[in-house]
C-alpha positions as a printed Julia matrix, in Angstrom:
183×3 Matrix{Float64}:
   3.38   12.66    1.6
   3.12    9.01    2.47
   4.13    6.87   -0.54
   2.48    3.48   -1.05
   3.75    0.64   -3.18
   1.09   -1.78   -4.35
   2.72   -5.03   -5.56
   0.12   -6.63   -7.74
   0.7   -10.32   -8.3
  -2.05  -11.79  -10.49
  -0.96  -14.15  -13.25
  -4.2   -13.64  -15.23
  -5.28  -10.13  -14.3
  -7.57   -9.49  -17.31
  -9.64  -12.53  -16.31
 -10.1   -11.23  -12.73
 -13.09   -8.95  -12.34
 -12.34   -8.27   -8.65
  -8.63   -7.73   -8.8
  -8.94   -5.57  -11.97
 -11.52   -3.38  -10.34
  -9.53   -3.03   -7.11
  -6.39   -2.01   -8.89
  -8.17    0.34  -11.29
  -9.76    1.96   -8.31
  -6.43    3.08   -6.91
  -4.34    3.84   -9.97
  -5.24    7.61   -9.84
  -4.27    8.12   -6.19
  -1.44   10.45   -5.5
   1.57    8.82   -3.89
   0.51    5.35   -4.99
   2.72    3.26   -7.28
   0.99    0.12   -8.71
   3.66   -2.37   -9.76
   2.38   -5.4   -11.71
   4.83   -8.12  -11.06
   3.5   -10.49  -13.73
   3.73   -7.74  -16.38
   7.13   -6.7   -15.24
   8.6   -10.22  -14.98
   6.81  -12.61  -17.36
  10.01  -14.69  -17.38
  10.23  -14.7   -13.55
  13.61  -12.93  -13.79
  13.37  -10.41  -11.03
  15.53   -7.29  -11.12
  16.32   -7.39   -7.39
  18.14   -3.92   -7.36
  15.05   -2.26   -8.89
  12.66   -3.87   -6.54
  14.76   -2.99   -3.5
  14.87    0.61   -4.66
  11.1     0.63   -5.03
  10.86   -0.57   -1.47
  13.32    2.05   -0.24
  11.32    4.82   -1.8
   7.9     3.82   -0.43
   6.57    4.01    3.2
   3.85    1.47    2.83
   3.7    -1.81    0.97
   0.5    -3.54   -0.15
   0.62   -7.04   -1.57
  -2.37   -7.65   -3.72
  -2.99  -11.14   -4.98
  -5.53  -13.96   -5.5
  -5.34  -16.53   -2.61
  -3.86  -19.61   -4.23
  -3.82  -22.83   -2.3
  -3.64  -21.12    0.99
  -0.85  -18.73   -0.16
   0.3   -16.32   -2.76
   0.88  -16.94   -6.53
   4.38  -18.25   -7.35
   5.85  -15.07   -8.68
   5.06  -13.22   -5.46
   6.71  -15.99   -3.44
   9.76  -15.78   -5.66
   9.79  -12.04   -5.26
   9.73  -12.42   -1.49
  12.61  -14.96   -1.69
  14.69  -12.93   -4.03
  14.16   -9.29   -2.94
  13.9    -9.6     0.88
  17.36  -10.85    1.15
  19.78  -10.99    4.16
  21.55   -7.69    4.56
  18.76   -5.71    2.92
  15.59   -6.79    4.75
  16.88   -8.63    7.72
  19.99   -9.51    9.6
  22.28   -7.26   11.53
  22.66   -4.8     8.53
  19.28   -5.51    7.0
  17.27   -2.45    8.11
  15.9    -1.11    4.77
  12.25   -1.89    5.63
  12.25   -0.92    9.35
   9.31    1.39   10.18
   7.36    0.63    6.92
   3.9    -0.99    6.95
   2.87   -4.19    5.14
  -0.67   -5.02    4.27
  -2.03   -8.01    2.35
  -4.97   -7.64    0.01
  -6.18  -11.06   -0.98
  -9.18  -12.05   -3.02
 -10.68  -15.41   -2.11
 -12.92  -17.53   -4.35
 -14.6   -19.27   -1.42
 -17.13  -17.66    0.93
 -15.92  -16.54    4.37
 -17.86  -19.33    6.15
 -15.77  -21.95    4.37
 -12.75  -20.6     6.12
 -13.39  -21.31    9.84
 -13.0   -24.06   12.29
 -15.46  -26.76   11.12
 -15.56  -25.27    7.7
 -14.25  -26.88    4.51
 -10.83  -25.06    4.75
 -10.7   -25.32    8.61
  -8.89  -21.99    9.2
  -9.77  -18.34    8.73
  -7.84  -16.76    5.85
  -6.3   -14.31    8.34
  -4.7   -17.22   10.06
  -3.51  -18.83    6.77
  -1.76  -15.4     6.08
   0.29  -15.42    9.22
   3.53  -16.14    7.3
   3.17  -12.57    5.98
   2.83  -11.27    9.49
   5.99  -13.25   10.44
   7.79  -11.73    7.38
   6.83   -8.33    8.38
   8.13   -8.88   11.93
  11.44  -10.28   10.69
  11.92   -7.31    8.35
  10.98   -4.65   10.99
   7.73   -3.69    9.3
   4.33   -3.18   10.93
   1.8    -5.78    9.75
  -1.65   -4.31    9.14
  -4.76   -6.55    9.27
  -5.35   -8.02    5.76
  -7.93   -6.67    3.37
  -9.93   -9.59    2.16
 -12.62  -10.1    -0.51
 -14.34  -13.42   -0.18
 -16.65  -15.17   -2.57
 -15.26  -13.42   -5.62
 -17.34  -15.36   -8.06
 -20.56  -13.98   -6.62
 -19.77  -10.35   -5.62
 -22.52   -8.04   -6.85
 -21.7    -4.8    -8.59
 -22.77   -2.8    -5.61
 -20.69   -4.81   -3.25
 -17.69   -4.58   -5.59
 -18.04   -0.76   -5.68
 -18.01   -0.83   -1.84
 -14.85   -2.93   -1.83
 -13.17   -0.57   -4.22
 -14.09    2.45   -1.97
 -12.73    0.69    1.06
  -9.58   -0.27   -0.83
  -8.95    3.28   -1.85
  -9.19    4.22    1.81
  -6.76    1.49    2.83
  -4.29    2.36    0.25
  -4.18    5.95    1.24
  -3.82    4.95    4.88
  -7.34    6.23    5.91
  -8.39    2.77    7.02
  -5.32    1.72    9.15
  -7.05    2.53   12.49
 -10.37    0.95   11.33
  -8.75   -2.3    10.22
  -6.71   -2.57   13.36
  -9.85   -2.13   15.38
 -11.63   -4.73   13.44
  -8.86   -7.31   13.77
């Protein structure tokens, strides 16, 4: 069975209708581990050995977070800096992540049309997430197209239910071909 690690990085999860729904929609899936970084490390003191063991024991990694200033929240950035260290994730002996997949799931407050050439934010979110693609490449992981939810403040209940259904499919691996085709 393929094992998926969902690294949830939301500093105020109870206040997030969308991220809360997405994560609750996958908690019951077999082979899925939801790891809430802000709950595990409220002091930002990351247990690197524990995190590296989680990565070793999973085949797929999903980073779930709200899109903050064109990037990830600070604890996820620290997690990347601390856990994906030389000799573990990259370098001549850093092969622990080779062959695994990495997918970014980001919730974006602004509508998709704000993220395009000529739009307020000038670039598509997919382009702004390219550092995660580079990270996957450096660490020998296969980068999957991101799963994005735009306009989080105005998502209807029906659309949210559809996002949760699609997220469940992504986390189980059922959407990989569909996302790659859509990219």
